[in-house]
C-alpha positions in Angstrom: 18.4 2.7 -6.9 18.8 2.1 -3.2 20.2 -1.2 -2.0 17.1 -1.9 0.0 15.0 -1.6 -3.1 17.2 -4.0 -5.0 17.0 -6.5 -2.1 13.2 -6.2 -1.9 12.9 -6.9 -5.6 15.2 -9.9 -5.4 13.2 -11.4 -2.6 9.9 -10.7 -4.5 11.3 -12.4 -7.5 12.4 -15.4 -5.5 9.0 -15.6 -3.9 7.3 -15.5 -7.3 5.7 -12.1 -6.6 5.1 -10.1 -9.8 6.2 -6.4 -9.5 7.1 -3.5 -11.6 9.8 -1.0 -10.8 9.4 2.6 -12.0 13.0 3.4 -11.1 15.9 2.2 -13.3 18.6 0.3 -11.4 21.3 2.9 -12.2 19.0 5.8 -11.1 20.0 8.0 -8.2 16.5 9.3 -7.4 15.6 10.3 -3.9 12.7 7.9 -4.0 12.4 4.5 -5.7 9.0 3.3 -6.7 7.9 -0.4 -6.9 4.4 -1.5 -7.8 2.7 -4.7 -6.8 -0.9 -5.6 -7.8 -3.2 -8.2 -6.2 -6.9 -9.2 -6.2 -8.5 -10.8 -3.2 -11.8 -12.6 -2.6 -13.5 -9.2 -1.7 -10.9 -6.8 -3.1 -10.8 -5.9 -6.8 -7.4 -5.7 -8.4 -5.5 -3.1 -6.4 -1.9 -1.8 -6.7 0.3 -1.1 -3.7 3.0 1.4 -4.4 6.3 1.1 -2.4 8.0 4.5 -2.2 11.4 3.6 -0.9 14.3 5.7 0.3 17.5 4.8 2.2 15.7 4.4 5.5 12.4 2.7 4.8 9.4 2.4 2.6 6.0 4.1 2.5 3.3 1.8 1.1 0.2 3.3 -0.4 -3.0 2.0 -2.2 -5.8 4.1 -3.6 -9.2 2.4 -3.0 -11.5 4.6 -4.9 -13.6 7.8 -4.6 -16.4 8.3 -2.2 -20.0 8.8 -3.4 -21.1 12.4 -3.7 -22.8 13.7 -0.6 -21.4 10.9 1.7 -18.3 12.7 3.1 -19.4 12.6 6.7 -20.3 8.9 6.5 -16.9 8.2 4.7 -15.0 10.1 7.4 -16.8 8.2 10.2 -15.9 4.9 8.5 -12.3 5.9 7.9 -12.0 6.9 11.6 -13.5 3.6 12.7 -11.1 1.6 10.5 -8.1 3.6 12.0 -9.2 2.6 15.5 -9.6 -1.1 14.5 -6.5 -1.6 12.4 -3.0 -1.1 13.9 -0.6 -1.4 11.1 -2.2 0.5 8.3 -3.8 4.0 8.1 -6.9 4.9 6.1 -7.5 8.5 5.0 -10.0 10.5 3.0 -8.4 13.2 0.8 -10.0 16.5 0.0 -10.9 15.3 -3.5 -12.8 12.3 -2.0 -10.2 9.7 -2.7 -10.0 7.0 0.0 -6.5 5.5 0.4 -4.6 3.2 2.7 -0.9 3.8 3.8 1.7 2.1 5.9 5.3 2.8 6.7 8.0 0.2 7.3 11.7 0.3 8.3 13.6 -1.2 5.4 17.3 -1.9 5.3 18.9 -4.3 2.8 19.4 -7.1 5.3 15.6 -7.4 6.0 14.1 -5.6 3.0 12.5 -8.8 1.6 11.1 -10.0 4.9 9.8 -6.7 6.2 8.6 -5.4 2.8 6.8 -8.6 1.7 5.2 -8.9 5.2 4.0 -5.3 5.2 2.6 -5.7 1.7 0.8 -8.9 2.7 -0.6 -7.3 5.8 -1.9 -4.4 3.8 -3.5 -6.6 1.1 -5.1 -8.9 3.8 -6.5 -5.8 5.6 -7.8 -4.3 2.4 -9.5 -7.6 1.4 -11.1 -7.7 4.9 -12.4 -4.0 4.9 -13.3 -3.5 1.3 -16.9 -4.7 1.7 -17.4 -2.0 4.3 -15.7 0.6 2.1 -18.1 -0.2 -0.7 -20.9 1.4 1.3 -19.3 4.8 0.7 -17.3 4.3 -2.6 -18.7 5.5 -5.9 
């Protein structure tokens, strides 16, 4: 497991944030995976996956699947959200899944600060936009 993953988990533990690591400490994977779940006032329980390597982290959250026959409307909404929100990116996959991603520079010295801040930003944004997404989610 990468040092920045270990540092992030230590800071999460110290902050009282519940997480689950899919990567054993002694593992030499190319990517470490840490999961954090949260529920907001408008957002149902959602899991953010941290995919971590030696240079940074890719955060991703799956928000649901679009309603049948609403692809154009879903694409327009995703494009509008990408214009409005700077630190996260929304996308619509070929199978109709709507997801949100973000990338963050993550080294051990700042892994907790940057990782927790990025996760918080993502959850806050998702909580804010979820009511709009409900218009196109099945």
